[in-house]
Residue, then its C-alpha position, 0 to 999 in steps of 0.5 A: m287244170t290241163d294234163t301235163v307240162i315239161a319243165h326243163k332246166d335251161y335251153d341255152v345249149r342243146g345237148g343230151g338233156e335238151r334232146l331228152a326234154e324234147e322227147l318228153s314233150r313229144t311223148f306227152e304232147a306237152p308244152l316245154v317250159v325252160g330256163r334261159r333259152d337260145a333260139a339258135n339251139e332250138p329244134d324246128d320239128l318240136e310240135s308243142k310250145l316252148e317258152e321261157i320261165d318268168y324270172g320273178p322275183i328277179p328283174d328279167r335283165l338281172a336274172k339273165r345276166m346272172i344266168d349267163r355269168g354261170g357258177a353261183a350267180r346262175s344257181i342263185a337266179y334259178q333257185l329264186s326263179w323256179q320256185q314260183q312259176d304260176r304257169l306250171t300251176e295250170y297243169e295236173t302233172v309236172i315232169t321236171s328235167g334236171n335239178e333246177p326245176m325241182w325248186y318249184v313248189p307244187e300245188d297240193d293236187q299236182t303230180v310231180v315226176a322228177y327226171t334226174h340226170s344226176t344229183p348235183r355233181w359238185q355238191y355230192d359225188l365230186f365234192h372232194d374234187v372241189d379245189s380248196s386251195g388258194l384264196l377262193g378255195p374255202l369259198s368254193v367248198g363253203y358254197n357247195y356245202v350250203s347249196r347241198v343243205l338248201y337243196q336237200h329240203n327240196v328233193t322230197r317233193p316229187d311223187l316219183f323220181v326217174a333216174n337216167s341210169d342205174l348209177v344215178a338211181r344209186r346216187i338218188r338213194q345215197y345222197w337224197n335218202i329217197p326210198e328205192d320204191q320211189i325211184k324208177v330207171v328209164y334210160p334216155p332216148v337214143r335214136t337207135h333206129e337211125y343207125a345201122p351196121d350197113d350204113a358204111h363198110t368198116e374202115g381202118f380208123y378209130f373215132h371219137l365224137g363229143r364236145l371238145a371241153e375239158h371234162k370230155r378228156v379228149d387230151d387223153l386220147i391224143r396223148t395215147f394216139n401220139q404214142l402209136d404209129s401212123s397206121h393208127q388213125l383217129k378221127i375226132a368230130g365235134k366242136g368246143p372251147d378246147r379245139k385249138r389247144l387239142e389241135k396243137l397237141a395232136g400228131d399227124n395221125i389225128e384228124f379234127l373234123g369239127y361239126v358233122s351232119e347227122s348223116e355224116k355222123q351215122r356214116l362215121m360211126a358205122a365205118a369206124k373200127a371202134h369208138v374211143y370214149p374217155a369222158l369223165n364219169e358220165d351219168f349215162g352217155m348217149v354217144p357210145v350207144e349210138s356207135m353200138a347201134a351202128g354195130t361198132p365196138v366201144i373202147g370206153v373208160n372204166e368209170g361212170f355209166t360207161q363201164y356198165q354199157i360195155m360188156g368186156g370183150a363182147n361189144g368192146y373193152t374198158f380201160e383205166r385212166e391211169g398210165n398206159d392202159l388205153w394204149m394196152t387196151i387198143r393193142r388188145f382190141e386189135r389182137e383179140g377183137v370182140s366176140w359179138s357180131e355187128d348185128r348183135i352189138a346193134e341189138f344190144a343198143e335197142r334197150f336204149s331206144v326212143e320207144q323203150f323210153r316212151t314206154g318207160m315214161r308213160e308207165a312212170v307217169a301213170e305210177a306217179e299219178e296213182r301215188s298222188r291220188v288222195t284216198t280215205p279209209w272209208e272210201r276203201e272200206t265202203e262196198p257198193t250197194t246192190p239191188e239184192s241187198t237193198p232192204e224193203p221200205l217200212r210201213a208207218d206201223g213198222g211192218a214191211s210193205e207188200 
């Protein structure tokens, strides 16, 4: 066996989970084995090998079609495919990223570390949000129930769980019944060193960066800023399937920037007076931390891990999703500001840096490898023999030799 391999759920998009898997690969100089891949999303600077899983026992063409279809078809394809991955058996330590690779059945002498972005949301904490109405409603509820029961048998295999936040650590304890001493929290690697308060002078606009999709709740921002006067400018960066719909909702004080380069992203984050972040129940949320690394306060929704990243009145404010609370929170921010300086806000973000992630993951893997080491009672009880304690050899007549 060789040392370490990273097994990441899939790679047909490139988001926070994929950037984390890349950093795992760099940290351990390990190959990256992924589910469905899309070369257009893959980084040019990844030094280790990146390869797609073997889809057996499903024919490759059928497996890829099921995965691309999404939903239940995708889940079933990954459940069958990830269980038997012969290439993973070649390694001493397997670090999984995401829930799908946890279907893998390891060799008994392998160490398994499960980096967990969250427990499956629709099977657990969002189960009561599943639409049970209509003809397909009971099928959706039933599918999520069956998936939860099947998956429950799999989650006890890792030697150590690593949660991406304290909130996810609680979900692992609550939903999977994993003992607290088998869970470690290591925050995702945010490239905080690439941001600084002096990247730009603070200007008069609010900023939002994120995928333009329903769960990011950008429409909440638009409705609020439509109520504010034209002096309240909002710049929205990012792309996604909801862009056209959102543009139709937006007033003249809202500007859509589309995709922005890394350098422009850094400038916008430093220049904004505040970053407004309404994403639905985030497991961690890298974007608010990036803004803080640029010295910019965050106005974030009071749910998910976002609520814990924000120290009320110090590096930003939280708001409730209901009613006009976002509008009132923006007014409060403009009236009172925040108590921390730009440098203090940036310093707070350093606890989520790449170096902190690397240190935490190396410690986690070392702990898991120690946990997986097989020892026997007599190995622990036996003390090494020293020359002073070695008895003299006996003569044939039973006496000691001279």
